[in-house]
N, C-alpha and C positions, 0 to 999 in steps of 0.2 A: 736625295728627292723624296724619298717617302717620309722622312722625318719633317721636311719642308711642307709637304703635303698634309700630315696631320696636325701640323702646328697651324696651318692655315685654316683647317676644319675647325680647330677649337677655338681660333680666334673669332671665325664666324659665329659660331655656336654661342660664345660669350658676348658677341657684338648683338646678336638676335635678342638673347636674354637682357641684356642691358636695357634694349629698347624696349623690351615688353613689361620691364618693371613698372612702367607708367603709361597706361592706356590712353591714348589721345584720341578722342572723338571728334569726327567732322560736324557732327550735328546733335543735338540733345533728343536723340531718340534711340530706340532699341535695334533697329537695322544698322544704324551708325556704329553702335557700339558692339554689335555681332561683327560687324565687317572690320573693326578694330582689333576684336579678340582673335582674328585669323591666325597671325604669328603665333599666339599662345597656343592655339590648338595643334600647331604642328611639331609642339614639344611635349605632346601627351605620353610620350614613351619614356619620358624620364621624371624623376622626383622632383616636384616643383620647389626646388630651392636654390637660392643664388649660390650658395656654398655648399658642395656636397658633405662637408662635415657638420653641416647643421642637421639635426633631426626633425623628423617630421611628428608633430603630436596629433594623433587621433582621438578626438574625444567621444564617447559612444555610451547611449543607453538605449533601453527599449521599453516597449509597454505591451504588457501580455492581454492579449484578446480573447483566448481561448485555451483549454485544456480538453482537448479532444479524445484522449483515453491513453490506455496503457494495454500493450499487446505482448504477448510473450512468444518466442519463437521456439522451434523443436530443440534448440540448442540451451533452452532456459536462458536466452538473453532478453531482456526487457527492453521495449522500444516504448519511447513516450511521445504521443503525437500533441503538439501544441502549435498555435499560430500568433506571432506576434509583431509589431512594427518596430523595426530597428533602424535607429536614427545614429549618424555619425556625422562628426565636423572635422574639417583640417583646413590649414590655409595653404594657399597657393602664391607664393612669391612672384609668380610671372603675370599675375592678372588682377592688377589694380588700377582703377580710374577714379577721377573727380566725379562724383554723383552729380555736380551741378553743370559741367561740362557734358557730361553723358545724358543728362536727363533721368536717371533712375538710379536707385541704390542697389539695385538685384537683377538678374536676368535668369530665366531657366534656359539651359541648355541640354542637348543630348549628352547622354554619359559616354558614349563612345569619342567625345570630343575632347575629353579632359582625363588627367592622370587619375586613376583610383586605386585605392590601397587594397592589396589582396588580404583581406581580413576574412578569416575561415572561422567556423565552430568545429572544434575537434570531434565533438559528440554526435555529429550529423552522420546518420546512416542512409539516408535518401536524398534525392536532389530536392529544392525547394519546388513545392507545387503550388505557390501561389502566383498570382499574375505580376509580371515583371513591369516596372515603372521606368520608362525610357527616359527620363527628364530627372535634371536635378539643379539646385540654385546654386548661382555664382554670386557673391556679393563684392562691393566695390573697396572693401578693404583686403581681399584676397580670400576671404572664408568660403569655404565650399561646404555646402549641406546635401546630403543624401538620406532619403527616407525609403527604406527597403522593406516591403511586407514579406513576411516568411512564414510557411507552412510547411513544418518540416517533421522529420521521425528522428528522433536522437536516441542513444543509448541512455540507459538509467540502471543504475544498480539499486533494485528494489528490495526492502526488506517486507516481507508480508507475513512475518511471525503473528503479529497482531491483528491480521485481517478479520473482520471489516473495520476495526478502528485503527487503521495503520496511518501513520504520517510519513510521507516519502520525501526525500530531498535528493532532486535532481540538479545537475550542474550542466551550465553552458560556458565553454572556456574559449575565448576569442583571443587569437593569436595571428601573425603573419607568417606566411611559409616561406618568403623570399627574404623579407629584410630582417636585420639583426636590430637589438635594442638601441644600438648606437645610431641607426638611421630613422627607426619607426618606433614612437612610443605610443601606448595605448593608456588613456586615463578614463575615470568615470565621470561623464558629464552631468549626471544628475543624482541626488542624494538617494540611496535604496529605499528609505522610507516613502519619499515621494513616487517613487517607481511603483513600489506596493500600492500605495494609497490611487494612484492613476489608473493601475491596472484592475483593481477591484471595481472602481467606478464604471470603467468601460467594458468590463468582462461579459459577454453575452453566453459564449459557448464554454460550459464547465462540464457537462455530463454528469458523471458520478464524482466527480473532483472539484474541490474548492480550494482557492488559493489562501494560504496561511500569510506568508511573507516572501520578499526578495531579499537577499543579502548580495554583498559584492565583495570580493577580496582581489587586492593585487598580489599576484604571485611573484615574490621575491627570488631571484636565484643570485647566490654568494658568488658572483662572477664579475669581477671589475673591468674585465675587457669588454664587456658589452655584447660579445659574440654568441648571442642567444637571442631567440625570438621573445619579444615582451609580450607577457600574457596577463589577461583581465577574466576572471572567472565570476560568474553569478550563479548563486544558489536559490533555488526556487522549491518552496516547502509548500507541497498540496496535501489536504487532508481528504480521504475516502467519504463519500457520503453513506453513512452506514445505515440509514433509516430502511431501506429496501431490503438488505441482508438481514436485519434484525426481524423484520416483519415476515420475509419468505423463508428463512433458515433457523434462527434462533428460537423465535416464539413457537413454531410447530414441534419443534425438538422438546422443548421444555413442556408443551402440552401432552404429548406422547408419554415422556416419561412420567409425569405427574398421573396421567391416567393408568400406567403401569404399577405405580406406586399404590394407588388406592384399588387396583385390582386383588390386593392381598386382604380386604374385606370380604372378597366371595369365599364361600365355606371351601377350605382345602379339600375335603374328602369326595367332592363331585368334580366332574370332569370340566365344568364350565369355566374354571378359572384357567386352567391349561389350554383350552381353547380360546380364551379370550386373550391371553399372552402370546399364543402362537400367531392370532390376527393382528395383533399390535406390532411384532417384530416383522411380519410380512409387510404390513402398511408402511413402516419405517424404512425398510430395504426399499420398497418402490419409490418412497419419497426422496431418499438420497441417491438414487439414480436419476430420477428427474431434474434434481436440482444440481447435479454434478457439473454442470456447465457453468453455473454461478460462481464455483469454488475456483480459486488460483491455481495455475499449474506450478506444482513446486520443484524446486531445484534442490539445493543445499539445505534450506531450512523447510520444516514442517511448519505450515501453520497452525495456530492454536486452536483455530475453530474445527480442524479435522481431528484433532487429539479430544475436542468436544463431542464429536460426532461418534467417534469410536467408543467413547466412554458410555455414551448413552446406550450405543447397541451392546457392549459387552454386559451394562447393567441389566438391560431387558433379557438378555439370554442367560445371565446367573440367576434372574429371577424365574424364569421358566423351569431351569434344572432344580431348583430348590422347590419348585411345586410339584414337579414331577416325583421328586424323592419324598416329599411329605405324603402325596397321594398314595405312593405304594405303602408307606407305613399304615396309613390309615385303613386302607382298604383290604391289605393283607395281614393285618396284624394278628388274625386268629391262627394262621399259618405259622407264626413265628414261635421261637422257643422262648421260656421266660426271660424276662428283662433281667441282664446280669447285674450283679449288686453294685458294681462302680456307676453303671449308668443310672440306676435307681437312686445312688446318693447324689450325683454330680448333677444330673438334669432334674429329676422329679422334686428333690430336696432344695439344691443351692440354686439351679437357674429357674425353677418354678417360682421361688420368692422373688427373684431378680425380675422375671417377667410379669409379676403379679398373678401367677396361676399357682397357688401353692396346690401341695398334693391332698387329693380328697381323704376325709377322714371317715373311718367306718362308723357308722351308728351304732351308740352303746345298746349293749343287750338288755332285755328286760329282766324280769326276776321271776322266781317261782315256777307256775305252771307254763306261763307265755315264753319265758326263757327256754323251757325244755321243747316245747313245740317248736319255736323258732330254730332252736339248734336241729332239731330233727328235719325241718323243711329246707334248712341251709344245707345239711349235710346231703340231703337229697338231691338238691340242686346242684351242689358241687360236683357230685358223681355223675349226674347227667351233664352238665357243661363243663366238663374239664378244660381247662385252660382260658376261661373266661377272665379270669382276675389278669392273665397274663397279656391278654388282648387289650383290657381296660388300661393298663400301664402303658402298653405300646401307644395306644391312640393318645394317652396323656402324653406320653414322650413326644410324639409328633407335634401336636398342638403347642407344646413349650418351644419347641425348635423353630416351628413356624413364626411365632412371635417374635422370638429373638431374632431370627433372620429378618423380620420386617422392620424391626428397631433398628438392626445394623444397617440395613438398606437405606433407611431414611438418614442416619447419620454419616453413612457414606456418600451420598447424593449431596446431602449439604456441604460436606466437607469439600468435595470435588467441585462443586459449583463455586463455592466461595475462594478456593484456591485458582480457579480458572478466571475468575472476575478480577481477583487481586493481579495475576500475572498480565491480564489484558491493561489493566489501569497503568501499572508499572511501565509496561512496554510502550504505551501511548505517551507517557509522560517524559521518556528519555529523548 
């Protein structure tokens, strides 16, 4: 009895499907068409194919309307805010009619009246916050068209090494949770280049991001059985608008490091230079604390801009330490012991010529009575001011070292900045 009952239900279902394959309208108007589609609405729970071995093809594409921003969570997971219009097409074999007999080629129906594919995006982290659209279009040849606005948050693996000149590549993977590839296939409905062009034309909300391009890839799985969900992936490449970060972060840092560089022109024996450098360091530290909110929260990768800021701070501190060292030599030179011979040779002779500060030569002595008088006066002065020559040599050593470190400071800044710029350019081009 159970087999007979099941067979009767199956026959009834097949009979109902066969009747609904071609909808007949009593009048050429939409109310008659809607009434004729009532048996089709009763079949909304099953996939709309006459033969269950036939797969349903879902054609999809989307238009990106806005890039709302990127947020980092406490676990260093990046969430990508975006809004777009998602469109998909499929064919219902249950709902076909003669447009002349029914008076129209298409009709809008509530979404709860017809079968819908369970297409999801794997990267979604929050529910859709866009307003829902309760209707969809049904065409006379059985095609079904659904337009779905989406405003969602999806996970994205961001590489912030080149911040603020970074280009990010976030993916959206569409697939079904219930149906296998033998039952439901997903294909691209519009060329990816056209999707990029249309998205750029209608994009209104970009914030700090600008769209570079959209590409699509059909994910192929080497499984002939087809017992896997069919997947279609879209890759959205966006570029950060770096002008704000250049103006608010990079340029002030460059100005301050340049100011610290030119502070070497101040007299090293005075305390003005050290006070000036300490003021620059204090101001730069306050600047970094104020601009900390603009910097990305780092995870496994340290942004290159953080290295740049650390390098600037290290150079400022190093120049202050050098100033303290040189000032101590120049002010306390009279208390030092005579300059060792190796320092006199290395610094006064070799490095002095290298930095264009050769050792001072003694004036030639006169002849006759003038020479004798000069020698007597000199002997008296040397006796009264013992150690003056040693003090002058230490002062000369300090000045030579100061100029040498000034040159090294310029070279190190130039090499470091050029290296960072090259790394930035290479990272952006990859």
